[in-house]
C-alpha positions in Angstrom: 20.0 38.8 -28.3 22.0 36.1 -26.3 20.4 33.1 -25.0 20.5 33.0 -21.2 22.6 30.2 -19.8 20.2 28.7 -17.1 23.0 26.7 -15.4 25.0 29.9 -14.9 22.2 31.6 -13.5 21.8 28.8 -10.8 25.4 29.2 -10.2 25.2 32.6 -9.6 22.3 32.6 -7.4 23.9 29.7 -5.3 27.3 31.3 -4.7 26.1 34.8 -4.2 23.7 33.3 -1.5 26.3 31.3 0.3 28.8 34.4 0.1 26.2 36.7 1.8 25.2 33.9 4.3 28.9 33.2 5.2 29.8 37.2 5.9 31.5 38.0 2.8 32.7 41.5 2.9 32.1 42.1 -0.9 31.0 40.1 -3.8 31.7 40.7 -7.4 30.9 39.0 -10.6 31.8 39.2 -14.3 30.9 37.1 -17.4 33.2 36.1 -20.3 31.8 35.6 -23.8 33.1 33.9 -26.9 33.5 35.9 -30.1 35.9 38.7 -31.2 33.6 41.2 -29.9 32.4 39.3 -27.0 29.1 38.8 -28.8 28.9 34.9 -28.7 27.8 32.6 -25.9 28.8 32.6 -22.3 32.1 30.8 -21.9 32.9 31.5 -18.2 31.3 33.3 -15.3 33.7 34.4 -12.3 32.1 35.5 -8.9 34.6 36.6 -6.2 33.5 36.6 -2.8 35.9 38.8 -0.6 36.6 38.0 3.1 38.9 39.8 5.4 42.2 37.8 4.8 41.4 36.2 1.3 39.2 36.1 -1.7 37.3 33.0 -3.1 36.9 32.9 -6.8 34.1 30.8 -7.9 34.1 29.9 -11.6 31.5 28.4 -13.7 33.3 27.3 -17.1 30.5 26.9 -19.7 33.1 25.9 -22.3 36.8 26.2 -23.0 40.1 24.6 -23.3 38.6 21.0 -23.0 36.3 21.8 -20.0 32.6 21.5 -20.1 30.1 22.8 -17.9 32.4 22.8 -15.0 32.1 24.4 -11.4 35.1 24.9 -9.2 36.7 27.5 -7.2 40.2 28.7 -5.9 41.6 30.8 -3.1 43.4 33.8 -3.3 45.5 34.9 -0.1 47.6 37.8 -1.4 45.5 40.4 -3.1 48.7 42.1 -4.3 49.4 39.0 -6.5 45.7 38.0 -7.6 47.1 35.5 -10.2 48.3 33.1 -7.4 45.3 31.1 -6.7 45.2 27.8 -4.7 42.6 25.2 -5.4 40.9 23.7 -2.5 42.9 20.5 -3.3 46.2 22.6 -2.6 44.9 23.6 1.0 43.3 20.3 2.3 46.3 18.9 3.8 46.4 21.7 6.1 42.4 21.7 6.9 41.5 17.9 6.9 44.1 15.6 5.4 41.6 12.6 5.4 39.0 14.4 3.6 39.1 13.6 -0.3 35.6 14.5 -1.2 35.3 16.4 -4.4 35.1 20.3 -4.7 35.0 20.1 -8.7 32.0 19.2 -10.7 32.0 18.8 -14.4 29.5 18.1 -17.2 26.7 19.8 -15.1 23.9 19.5 -17.5 20.8 21.1 -15.7 20.3 24.2 -13.5 18.4 21.5 -11.2 21.9 19.8 -11.1 23.8 22.8 -10.4 21.4 23.9 -7.3 21.9 20.2 -5.9 25.6 20.4 -6.2 25.8 23.8 -4.3 23.1 22.6 -1.6 25.4 19.6 -1.0 28.5 21.6 -0.9 27.5 24.5 1.4 27.9 22.7 4.6 31.4 21.6 3.6 32.2 25.2 2.6 31.5 26.5 6.0 34.1 24.0 7.5 36.5 25.1 4.6 36.2 28.8 5.7 37.0 27.9 9.1 40.1 26.1 7.9 41.1 29.1 5.8 40.9 31.2 8.7 43.3 28.9 10.6 45.8 28.8 7.7 46.0 32.8 7.4 46.6 32.9 11.2 49.9 31.1 11.0 52.8 32.5 8.8 54.4 29.0 8.9 51.5 27.3 7.6 51.1 29.9 4.9 54.7 29.5 3.9 54.2 25.5 3.8 51.1 26.0 1.6 53.0 28.1 -0.9 55.9 25.8 -0.9 53.8 22.8 -1.8 51.8 24.8 -4.2 55.0 26.0 -6.2 56.5 22.5 -6.2 53.4 21.3 -8.0 53.5 24.2 -10.4 57.2 23.6 -11.0 56.8 19.8 -11.3 54.2 20.7 -14.1 56.5 22.8 -16.1 59.7 20.9 -15.4 61.5 24.1 -14.2 61.5 26.7 -11.5 59.2 29.4 -12.7 58.4 31.7 -9.7 62.1 32.8 -9.6 62.5 33.0 -13.3 59.5 35.3 -13.5 59.9 37.4 -10.5 60.4 40.6 -12.8 57.7 39.6 -15.2 54.2 39.3 -13.3 52.3 39.3 -16.6 54.4 36.2 -17.8 54.0 34.5 -14.6 50.2 35.2 -14.6 50.0 33.6 -17.9 51.8 30.6 -17.0 50.1 30.0 -14.0 46.6 30.4 -15.9 47.9 27.4 -18.3 48.6 25.6 -14.9 45.3 26.1 -13.5 43.6 24.9 -16.7 45.7 21.6 -16.7 45.1 21.2 -13.1 41.4 21.5 -13.5 41.1 19.1 -16.3 42.3 16.2 -13.9 39.2 16.7 -11.8 36.8 16.1 -14.9 39.0 13.2 -16.1 38.2 9.5 -16.6 40.8 8.7 -13.9 39.1 11.0 -11.3 35.6 9.9 -12.4 36.6 6.2 -11.6 37.6 7.3 -8.2 34.2 9.2 -7.8 32.5 5.9 -8.9 34.6 3.9 -6.4 36.3 1.8 -9.0 39.6 2.3 -7.1 41.8 -0.1 -9.2 40.9 1.4 -12.5 41.4 5.0 -10.8 44.7 4.0 -9.5 45.7 2.6 -12.7 44.8 5.7 -14.6 46.6 8.1 -12.3 49.7 6.1 -12.4 49.8 7.2 -16.3 50.2 10.9 -15.1 53.7 12.5 -15.0 54.7 15.3 -12.6 52.0 14.7 -10.2 50.9 17.2 -7.7 51.1 16.8 -3.9 47.4 16.3 -3.9 47.4 13.7 -6.6 50.2 11.7 -4.8 48.2 11.8 -1.6 45.0 10.8 -3.5 46.8 7.9 -4.9 48.1 6.8 -1.5 44.6 7.2 -0.1 42.9 5.0 -3.0 45.6 2.4 -2.4 44.7 2.0 1.2 40.8 2.0 0.9 39.2 -1.0 2.6 35.5 0.1 1.8 33.5 2.5 -0.5 34.4 5.9 0.2 31.6 8.6 -0.8 33.6 11.3 -2.5 30.4 12.9 -4.0 26.6 12.1 -3.2 25.4 10.1 -6.2 23.0 12.8 -7.1 25.7 15.3 -7.5 28.1 12.9 -9.4 27.8 15.0 -12.9 31.6 14.4 -13.5 31.1 10.7 -13.6 27.8 11.0 -15.5 29.5 13.1 -18.1 32.8 11.3 -18.4 31.1 7.9 -18.8 28.5 9.4 -21.2 31.6 10.0 -23.5 31.9 6.3 -24.1 28.9 6.7 -26.3 30.1 9.6 -28.0 32.1 7.7 -30.6 29.1 5.2 -31.2 26.9 8.1 -31.6 29.1 9.9 -33.9 29.6 7.0 -36.2 25.7 6.3 -36.1 24.8 9.9 -36.9 27.3 10.0 -39.8 25.6 6.8 -41.1 22.0 8.5 -40.8 23.4 11.7 -42.9 25.1 9.4 -45.4 22.2 8.8 -47.7 21.0 12.4 -47.5 24.6 13.7 -48.3 25.1 11.1 -51.2 21.6 12.2 -52.6 22.2 15.9 -52.2 25.8 15.4 -53.9 24.2 13.5 -56.8 21.7 16.0 -57.2 23.9 18.9 -57.3 25.9 17.1 -59.9 23.1 16.9 -62.3 21.9 20.4 -61.4 25.7 21.8 -62.1 25.9 19.5 -65.0 22.5 21.0 -66.4 24.1 24.6 -66.0 27.3 23.8 -67.6 26.0 22.1 -70.6 22.9 23.9 -71.3 21.9 23.6 -74.8 23.6 20.6 -75.5 22.0 17.6 -77.3 23.5 15.1 -74.8 26.4 15.1 -72.3 27.9 12.1 -70.7 27.7 13.9 -67.4 23.9 13.3 -67.5 24.4 9.6 -67.6 23.1 8.5 -64.0 26.0 6.1 -63.3 28.2 9.0 -62.9 26.4 10.3 -60.0 27.2 7.2 -58.0 30.7 8.3 -57.8 29.6 10.5 -55.0 28.6 7.5 -52.9 32.1 6.8 -51.6 32.9 10.6 -51.4 29.8 11.3 -49.1 31.5 9.3 -46.2 33.5 12.1 -44.8 31.1 15.0 -45.2 28.4 12.6 -43.6 30.5 12.3 -40.7 31.1 16.2 -40.5 27.3 16.9 -41.1 26.5 14.0 -38.5 26.1 16.6 -35.6 22.6 17.4 -37.2 21.6 14.0 -36.7 22.9 13.5 -33.3 19.4 13.9 -31.7 18.0 10.9 -33.6 20.7 8.6 -32.1 18.9 9.2 -28.5 16.2 6.7 -29.6 18.7 3.8 -28.9 18.9 4.7 -25.1 16.9 4.1 -22.1 14.7 7.2 -21.4 16.6 8.3 -18.1 19.8 8.0 -20.2 18.3 9.7 -23.1 17.2 12.6 -21.0 20.7 13.3 -19.6 22.4 12.9 -23.0 20.0 15.2 -24.6 20.7 17.8 -21.8 24.4 17.3 -22.5 24.1 17.8 -26.1 22.4 21.1 -25.5 25.4 22.5 -23.2 27.9 21.3 -25.7 26.1 22.6 -28.8 27.7 26.1 -28.6 30.9 24.5 -28.9 30.2 22.6 -32.0 28.4 25.4 -33.7 31.3 27.7 -33.3 35.1 27.7 -33.6 36.5 24.7 -35.1 33.3 22.8 -35.7 32.0 25.7 -37.9 35.1 26.2 -39.5 35.0 22.3 -40.4 31.4 22.3 -41.7 32.2 25.5 -43.8 35.3 23.9 -45.2 33.8 20.7 -45.9 30.9 22.5 -47.6 33.0 24.5 -49.8 35.4 21.6 -50.9 32.1 19.6 -51.6 30.8 22.4 -53.9 34.3 22.9 -55.6 34.6 19.3 -56.1 31.1 18.9 -57.7 31.8 21.7 -60.0 35.3 20.5 -61.0 34.0 17.0 -61.5 31.1 17.9 -63.6 33.3 19.9 -66.0 35.4 16.9 -66.8 32.7 15.4 -69.2 32.0 15.6 -73.1 28.9 17.5 -74.4 27.5 17.2 -77.9 25.8 20.4 -79.4 24.0 21.2 -82.8 27.4 23.1 -84.0 30.3 21.6 -82.0 31.4 19.5 -79.3 32.8 20.4 -75.9 35.7 18.2 -74.5 37.5 18.8 -71.1 40.6 20.9 -71.4 44.0 19.1 -71.1 45.6 21.8 -69.4 42.9 23.2 -66.8 40.0 21.4 -64.8 38.0 24.4 -65.0 38.1 25.0 -68.6 37.1 23.2 -71.9 37.8 23.1 -75.7 35.2 23.4 -78.4 35.6 21.7 -81.8 33.5 21.8 -85.0 32.5 18.4 -86.1 34.7 19.1 -89.3 37.5 19.0 -86.9 36.7 15.4 -85.7 38.3 12.9 -87.8 36.2 9.9 -86.5 34.4 8.2 -83.6 35.9 4.8 -82.7 34.1 2.0 -80.8 36.9 -0.2 -79.3 35.4 -3.7 -78.3 38.3 -4.2 -75.9 42.0 -3.9 -75.3 45.0 -5.9 -74.4 46.9 -5.6 -71.3 50.6 -5.5 -70.7 50.4 -9.4 -70.1 48.7 -10.0 -73.3 45.4 -10.8 -72.0 42.4 -9.3 -73.9 39.8 -7.4 -71.9 36.5 -7.2 -73.7 35.6 -3.8 -72.2 33.7 -1.5 -74.8 34.8 2.1 -74.9 34.2 4.8 -77.4 36.9 7.1 -78.3 36.9 10.6 -80.2 39.7 11.1 -82.6 40.5 14.8 -83.5 42.1 15.6 -86.8 44.9 17.3 -84.9 45.9 14.0 -83.6 44.2 14.3 -80.0 42.2 11.7 -78.8 39.4 11.7 -76.0 38.0 8.5 -74.5 34.4 8.7 -73.3 34.0 7.3 -69.7 33.9 3.4 -69.3 30.5 3.9 -67.5 28.9 4.9 -70.8 27.4 1.5 -72.0 26.9 0.5 -75.6 23.0 1.0 -75.5 23.6 4.6 -74.2 26.2 5.2 -76.8 23.9 4.0 -79.7 21.2 5.9 -78.8 22.7 9.2 -77.5 26.2 9.6 -79.1 26.6 7.7 -82.5 23.6 9.3 -84.1 24.8 12.7 -83.3 28.1 12.0 -85.2 26.5 10.3 -87.9 24.2 13.1 -88.7 27.3 15.4 -88.8 29.1 13.3 -91.3 31.6 12.1 -88.8 32.7 8.2 -89.4 32.0 5.7 -86.8 34.0 2.7 -86.9 34.7 -0.4 -84.9 38.0 -1.8 -83.7 38.9 -5.0 -81.8 41.8 -3.4 -79.9 41.7 0.4 -78.7 45.5 0.4 -79.5 44.6 0.0 -83.3 42.8 3.2 -83.6 45.4 4.9 -85.4 45.7 2.2 -88.0 41.8 2.6 -89.1 41.3 4.8 -91.8 
């Protein structure tokens, strides 16, 4: 059973009530869900209010294409080509060229916020409908609106797409959908959030980085450059976009902090898994160097990346570092973005990291020596997943090398034990095996099986020791 999206419920209630009150002739809605069989969480809810000469398509995007919990709408003038949709920003130069208040709200974290947004927007929507009625009554105005709209679309794609796609409505529709997504993303961007927060220098400089600007963006930049006092583009209590965009500033810090919280549990889990796998692989052995505790410390450094991947599960703990009112907002924002992290790329990443960890632990655990009552087991030279067994009578000697000369002739007093087989092969036990461990766990096994144990000063001299 799907979990209800209460923000979407508030969206539906608000736009359906306004559509009825404003005299819409019809009202239709549909919901889109994630998953191959549409069995996942809500991604979009689309409500279409039909008036005499146009349709208004209200959209709540829960998640998708970089958008998160966004309310916006577009107008359809020609029902024969419903894929041509005008945002209110495409039309305001004909309705009120001095009105730069927002019609788009992103990062809506609660149904209460959605209700406040729609309540604040309703008076403006009535005026907007009056403007639409004026537009549709003039063929010249309609033509001008389309020309400006097509200029923005063509600028986005860098070429004329309407003529090129006249014979392919499906191709044009797909291209326009990608344009709408890109256009919508501007109104939940940092540049636009700075404008909503009255940081006009920051907003203007950020908008300058945009290429192929639409007519509205050019008009907005001109307006920002001429502002002499603060302009309320959105009521403060409705500025979910600014809240969400600036909350994103904390996300990297929270990401790193949640990874740090998960680091020790992940490292401990990997070390424990190493010992568990080693116990299964070397079951029945007298001793294996895989069981030496220092080998588990190899996983400390390798725990960094998986800790960051699993950091999502510790995100809630990071909220303690914020003030209560900020904590409440971030917690609500986490909930609406949870579905995006628990599906798609996030799920694939978590599963992939988990699989890679399990495989790496198994492979690593299989790279050690083990000593049994009848024989010894050494890792294969040809495969990380295989091992070779040798009877003790196939072992020529166990050599304790007290050190080794490097290529510069410097003597390095680092002890190491080397198993020399009669077939000429040599196996070096890991450097982590200390002399005390070797004397207690390894040497007695070889001595009890009649294998000579010799000591050399230089590891390179083992071939000359009888």
